[in-house]
FIFIVO-622231 format. One record per residue (C-alpha): residue number from 0; residue in three letters; chain; x, y, z. Coordinates in steps of 0.001 Angstrom, whole numbers, plus 500000, padded with zeros to 6 digits. Example, Ala and Ser with C-alpha at 12.3 -4.5 7.8 and 13.67 -1.06 7.14 Angstrom:
2
(0; ala; A; (512300; 495500; 507800))
(1; ser; A; (513670; 498940; 507140))
//
This chain:
280
(0; met; A; (499989; 500023; 499793))
(1; ser; A; (502072; 502676; 501471))
(2; thr; A; (505755; 503138; 503176))
(3; val; A; (505929; 506042; 505697))
(4; thr; A; (508110; 506812; 508506))
(5; pro; A; (508284; 505004; 511942))
(6; ala; A; (507240; 507841; 513431))
(7; val; A; (504107; 508950; 511292))
(8; gln; A; (503342; 504956; 511417))
(9; arg; A; (503296; 505454; 515549))
(10; leu; A; (500816; 508538; 515268))
(11; ile; A; (498735; 506195; 512908))
(12; glu; A; (498440; 503463; 515436))
(13; leu; A; (497735; 506116; 518242))
(14; ala; A; (494702; 507534; 515607))
(15; leu; A; (493089; 504457; 515051))
(16; glu; A; (493603; 503222; 518891))
(17; glu; A; (491627; 506583; 519017))
(18; asp; A; (489022; 505548; 516459))
(19; leu; A; (488687; 501994; 516356))
(20; gly; A; (490307; 500736; 519473))
(21; arg; A; (487069; 499200; 520600))
(22; gly; A; (485379; 498017; 517195))
(23; asp; A; (483027; 499131; 515053))
(24; val; A; (479794; 498514; 516234))
(25; thr; A; (477726; 499874; 513515))
(26; ser; A; (479355; 498026; 510447))
(27; glu; A; (479478; 495292; 512787))
(28; ala; A; (475901; 495117; 513196))
(29; leu; A; (475200; 495665; 509348))
(30; val; A; (477485; 494874; 506810))
(31; pro; A; (478329; 490940; 506415))
(32; pro; A; (481615; 489955; 506929))
(33; ser; A; (482066; 488892; 503420))
(34; arg; A; (481269; 492008; 501580))
(35; glu; A; (483504; 493621; 499260))
(36; ala; A; (483055; 497279; 498104))
(37; leu; A; (484877; 499989; 496068))
(38; gly; A; (485346; 503346; 497634))
(39; glu; A; (486479; 506697; 495877))
(40; val; A; (488020; 509395; 497714))
(41; leu; A; (486292; 512522; 496414))
(42; val; A; (487349; 515976; 496474))
(43; lys; A; (484699; 518490; 497103))
(44; ala; A; (486224; 521854; 497521))
(45; pro; A; (489177; 523309; 495236))
(46; gly; A; (492530; 523184; 496949))
(47; val; A; (496094; 521018; 496946))
(48; leu; A; (496555; 517646; 497451))
(49; ala; A; (498730; 516244; 500508))
(50; gly; A; (498629; 513077; 502593))
(51; leu; A; (497940; 510878; 500079))
(52; arg; A; (500632; 508241; 501272))
(53; val; A; (499774; 508500; 504892))
(54; ala; A; (496021; 508009; 503865))
(55; ala; A; (496921; 504801; 501953))
(56; ala; A; (499387; 503941; 504984))
(57; val; A; (495999; 503700; 507302))
(58; phe; A; (493997; 501649; 505155))
(59; gly; A; (496950; 499256; 504872))
(60; arg; A; (497436; 499362; 508787))
(61; val; A; (493605; 498481; 509321))
(62; asp; A; (493735; 495916; 506195))
(63; pro; A; (496391; 494617; 504375))
(64; ala; A; (494302; 493243; 501952))
(65; leu; A; (493154; 496471; 500502))
(66; asp; A; (493922; 497694; 497146))
(67; trp; A; (494646; 501180; 497201))
(68; glu; A; (494896; 503304; 494201))
(69; pro; A; (495935; 506689; 493814))
(70; leu; A; (494621; 508517; 490732))
(71; leu; A; (496141; 511878; 491654))
(72; glu; A; (499967; 513323; 493582))
(73; asp; A; (500615; 514994; 496648))
(74; gly; A; (500956; 518718; 495238))
(75; ala; A; (498084; 518094; 492549))
(76; arg; A; (495752; 521102; 492368))
(77; val; A; (492166; 519788; 492693))
(78; ala; A; (488661; 521007; 492179))
(79; pro; A; (485067; 519840; 493211))
(80; gly; A; (484544; 516439; 491823))
(81; asp; A; (487952; 515073; 491392))
(82; val; A; (488461; 511652; 492593))
(83; ala; A; (492028; 511286; 494057))
(84; ala; A; (492195; 507858; 494942))
(85; arg; A; (490324; 504520; 494674))
(86; val; A; (490115; 501772; 497662))
(87; arg; A; (488768; 498203; 497138))
(88; gly; A; (488564; 495077; 499396))
(89; arg; A; (486277; 494150; 502232))
(90; ala; A; (483472; 496839; 502923))
(91; arg; A; (484000; 496821; 506939))
(92; ser; A; (488191; 497614; 506485))
(93; ile; A; (487182; 500313; 504310))
(94; leu; A; (484679; 502025; 506751))
(95; ala; A; (486818; 501095; 509851))
(96; ala; A; (489626; 502917; 508134))
(97; glu; A; (487783; 506065; 506505))
(98; arg; A; (487263; 508835; 509431))
(99; thr; A; (491240; 508128; 510251))
(100; ala; A; (492252; 508247; 506336))
(101; leu; A; (490222; 511404; 505696))
(102; asn; A; (491330; 513092; 509057))
(103; phe; A; (494849; 512888; 507901))
(104; leu; A; (494246; 513861; 504098))
(105; gln; A; (491532; 516758; 504830))
(106; arg; A; (494171; 518356; 507366))
(107; leu; A; (497433; 518059; 505482))
(108; ser; A; (495439; 519048; 502296))
(109; gly; A; (494284; 522237; 504056))
(110; thr; A; (497870; 522807; 504849))
(111; ala; A; (498989; 522591; 501532))
(112; thr; A; (496224; 524676; 500215))
(113; leu; A; (496818; 527496; 502388))
(114; ala; A; (500481; 527313; 501618))
(115; ala; A; (499683; 527519; 497803))
(116; arg; A; (497482; 530682; 498538))
(117; tyr; A; (500289; 532648; 500632))
(118; ala; A; (502778; 531369; 497826))
(119; ala; A; (500939; 532701; 494945))
(120; ala; A; (500100; 536276; 496588))
(121; ile; A; (504303; 536661; 496577))
(122; glu; A; (504759; 535134; 493194))
(123; gly; A; (507447; 537209; 490932))
(124; thr; A; (508828; 539197; 494144))
(125; gly; A; (511785; 537010; 494983))
(126; ala; A; (510598; 536582; 498417))
(127; arg; A; (510613; 532939; 499751))
(128; leu; A; (507893; 531784; 502061))
(129; val; A; (508804; 529839; 504703))
(130; asp; A; (506855; 527726; 507932))
(131; thr; A; (507649; 527895; 511575))
(132; arg; A; (507506; 525509; 514214))
(133; lys; A; (504327; 525940; 515279))
(134; thr; A; (502933; 522725; 514512))
(135; thr; A; (500263; 520546; 515847))
(136; pro; A; (502394; 518289; 518644))
(137; gly; A; (503253; 514932; 517053))
(138; trp; A; (502379; 516363; 513141))
(139; arg; A; (505421; 518410; 512440))
(140; trp; A; (507053; 516078; 509904))
(141; leu; A; (503334; 515749; 508103))
(142; glu; A; (502982; 519512; 508151))
(143; lys; A; (505739; 520439; 506674))
(144; met; A; (505586; 518009; 503803))
(145; ala; A; (502313; 519364; 503292))
(146; val; A; (503809; 522760; 503052))
(147; arg; A; (506053; 521750; 500243))
(148; ala; A; (503252; 520161; 498750))
(149; gly; A; (501677; 523351; 498630))
(150; gly; A; (504639; 525095; 496960))
(151; ala; A; (506068; 526808; 499971))
(152; asp; A; (509412; 526080; 502001))
(153; asn; A; (510558; 524915; 505166))
(154; his; A; (512383; 526617; 508197))
(155; arg; A; (514105; 524605; 510698))
(156; leu; A; (512484; 521057; 511666))
(157; asp; A; (513482; 520996; 515162))
(158; leu; A; (515713; 522991; 517966))
(159; ala; A; (518806; 521562; 516251))
(160; gly; A; (518133; 522490; 513195))
(161; gly; A; (519636; 525744; 513389))
(162; val; A; (520635; 528592; 515643))
(163; leu; A; (517978; 531238; 516391))
(164; val; A; (518661; 533528; 518980))
(165; lys; A; (515531; 535026; 520380))
(166; asp; A; (514306; 537673; 522919))
(167; asn; A; (514186; 535335; 525631))
(168; his; A; (517527; 533933; 524851))
(169; leu; A; (519162; 537158; 524991))
(170; ala; A; (516871; 537918; 528663))
(171; leu; A; (518322; 534549; 530124))
(172; ser; A; (521875; 534825; 529021))
(173; ala; A; (522494; 538370; 529828))
(174; gln; A; (524056; 538754; 526468))
(175; asp; A; (523681; 541643; 524211))
(176; ile; A; (523060; 540941; 520462))
(177; ala; A; (526673; 541226; 519660))
(178; gly; A; (527737; 538516; 522397))
(179; ala; A; (524784; 536167; 521530))
(180; val; A; (526148; 536038; 518212))
(181; arg; A; (529592; 535490; 518750))
(182; ala; A; (528596; 533048; 521522))
(183; ala; A; (526337; 530975; 518893))
(184; arg; A; (529064; 531512; 516416))
(185; ala; A; (531857; 529424; 518854))
(186; tyr; A; (529512; 526666; 520022))
(187; ala; A; (527755; 525663; 516764))
(188; pro; A; (528748; 523672; 513890))
(189; his; A; (530160; 525586; 511219))
(190; ser; A; (527430; 523858; 509035))
(191; leu; A; (524636; 525792; 511042))
(192; arg; A; (523653; 529256; 510289))
(193; ile; A; (523337; 531749; 513104))
(194; glu; A; (520348; 533584; 513112))
(195; ile; A; (518914; 536493; 515250))
(196; glu; A; (515652; 538077; 516114))
(197; val; A; (515630; 541911; 516139))
(198; val; A; (512630; 544576; 516504))
(199; asp; A; (514417; 547703; 514941))
(200; leu; A; (516936; 549039; 512850))
(201; asp; A; (519638; 549631; 515684))
(202; gly; A; (518833; 545718; 516104))
(203; val; A; (519458; 545309; 512387))
(204; arg; A; (522854; 547028; 512640))
(205; ala; A; (524008; 545337; 515516))
(206; ala; A; (523507; 541777; 514208))
(207; leu; A; (524951; 542644; 510971))
(208; glu; A; (527984; 543924; 512764))
(209; ala; A; (528482; 541004; 514525))
(210; gly; A; (528373; 538700; 511970))
(211; ala; A; (524830; 536952; 511841))
(212; asp; A; (524158; 534928; 508383))
(213; val; A; (520217; 536194; 508780))
(214; ile; A; (518698; 538714; 510710))
(215; leu; A; (514924; 537950; 511694))
(216; leu; A; (512896; 541379; 511399))
(217; asp; A; (510260; 540755; 513892))
(218; asn; A; (506981; 542826; 513501))
(219; met; A; (508479; 545615; 511482))
(220; pro; A; (506275; 548053; 509839))
(221; val; A; (506894; 547777; 506332))
(222; glu; A; (508878; 551094; 505938))
(223; glu; A; (511230; 549579; 508277))
(224; leu; A; (511360; 546467; 506217))
(225; arg; A; (512467; 548408; 503514))
(226; arg; A; (515141; 550577; 504878))
(227; ala; A; (516296; 547054; 506375))
(228; val; A; (516813; 545882; 503152))
(229; glu; A; (518571; 549086; 501518))
(230; trp; A; (521149; 549261; 504665))
(231; val; A; (521925; 545505; 504578))
(232; asp; A; (522485; 545313; 500778))
(233; gly; A; (522724; 541882; 500293))
(234; arg; A; (524831; 541541; 503497))
(235; ala; A; (522655; 538957; 505106))
(236; leu; A; (519728; 537313; 504788))
(237; leu; A; (516473; 539243; 505933))
(238; glu; A; (513414; 537495; 507378))
(239; ala; A; (510311; 539044; 507832))
(240; ser; A; (508216; 537501; 510568))
(241; gly; A; (505394; 538433; 512746))
(242; gly; A; (501304; 538590; 512050))
(243; ile; A; (501605; 538354; 508470))
(244; thr; A; (498518; 537704; 506797))
(245; leu; A; (497142; 537237; 502997))
(246; glu; A; (496366; 540647; 502686))
(247; thr; A; (499763; 542328; 503891))
(248; ile; A; (502219; 539291; 502819))
(249; arg; A; (502613; 541189; 499097))
(250; ala; A; (503307; 544434; 500692))
(251; val; A; (505848; 542658; 503224))
(252; ala; A; (507384; 540615; 500079))
(253; glu; A; (507853; 543974; 497898))
(254; thr; A; (510491; 545084; 500539))
(255; gly; A; (512883; 543106; 499084))
(256; val; A; (513269; 540605; 502086))
(257; asp; A; (514889; 537151; 501569))
(258; leu; A; (512664; 535081; 503661))
(259; ile; A; (509016; 535653; 504790))
(260; ser; A; (507896; 533249; 507895))
(261; cys; A; (504037; 532556; 508767))
(262; gly; A; (503141; 530702; 511850))
(263; ala; A; (499489; 530403; 510265))
(264; leu; A; (500535; 527835; 507288))
(265; thr; A; (500347; 525068; 509682))
(266; his; A; (498538; 526520; 513264))
(267; ser; A; (495537; 528252; 511044))
(268; ala; A; (495145; 525854; 507937))
(269; pro; A; (491334; 524720; 507731))
(270; ala; A; (490762; 521180; 506797))
(271; leu; A; (490160; 520626; 502701))
(272; asp; A; (486446; 519215; 502225))
(273; ile; A; (487306; 515626; 501040))
(274; ser; A; (484732; 512606; 501565))
(275; leu; A; (484828; 508790; 500720))
(276; glu; A; (482032; 507700; 498768))
(277; ile; A; (481259; 503723; 498333))
(278; ile; A; (480413; 503088; 494703))
(279; pro; A; (477487; 500621; 494246))
//
């Protein structure tokens, strides 16, 4: 059926235990054990697909004898009426796996769809859209995969994926911006970029003079973003972040920043409407 990472397999196990742990009394009461069925995964709203392999793995975990036939791929643009996949086999097994498989598919497709909308809003500006670590606990790898399916990129996967000095680090270490950059540079492997968060143009100057590779411009007005871009002039990557919406992201991108990080891609994406329909 499908192969997924061990971490995702554990997540599937938890989800199935939650929904199917005590059995499916309705199907056991109404559907004969020998009954075979064909189900179609039907898209009911426009969007971008993500999570088909995970849905396949759910059906395969419930019943390895089920036959999963994907008709589309992750990243496909879909419209109402599109059939994303078909599944054939024991009817009870299809019904037992249906809700869990759709939960994964709907949520991940919703994330991909929202990422695609944000990415489209900054097309042609040269800015790259990235996600954050504001993810559903246990779902990070999946949600970041969905962001890529939608045409955006990933920020660091976890706390070991890069140095990002924020205000709390400065407060707890009693370091100023320059000191924090030097300390991070001395400690971190040479392969990791050193990024530091600043809130004003004085912070931008201090971070640049200290040799930061990336400067995160936190909640800075558009005019200040533009001035930061002009002053840095390519000597470090500039990342805009904080309160960015679909309505404001184009103006942010047009300031010339290199990266725009947006937590909404993963923490506020609505599910895409997808159902499973049994075909007589």
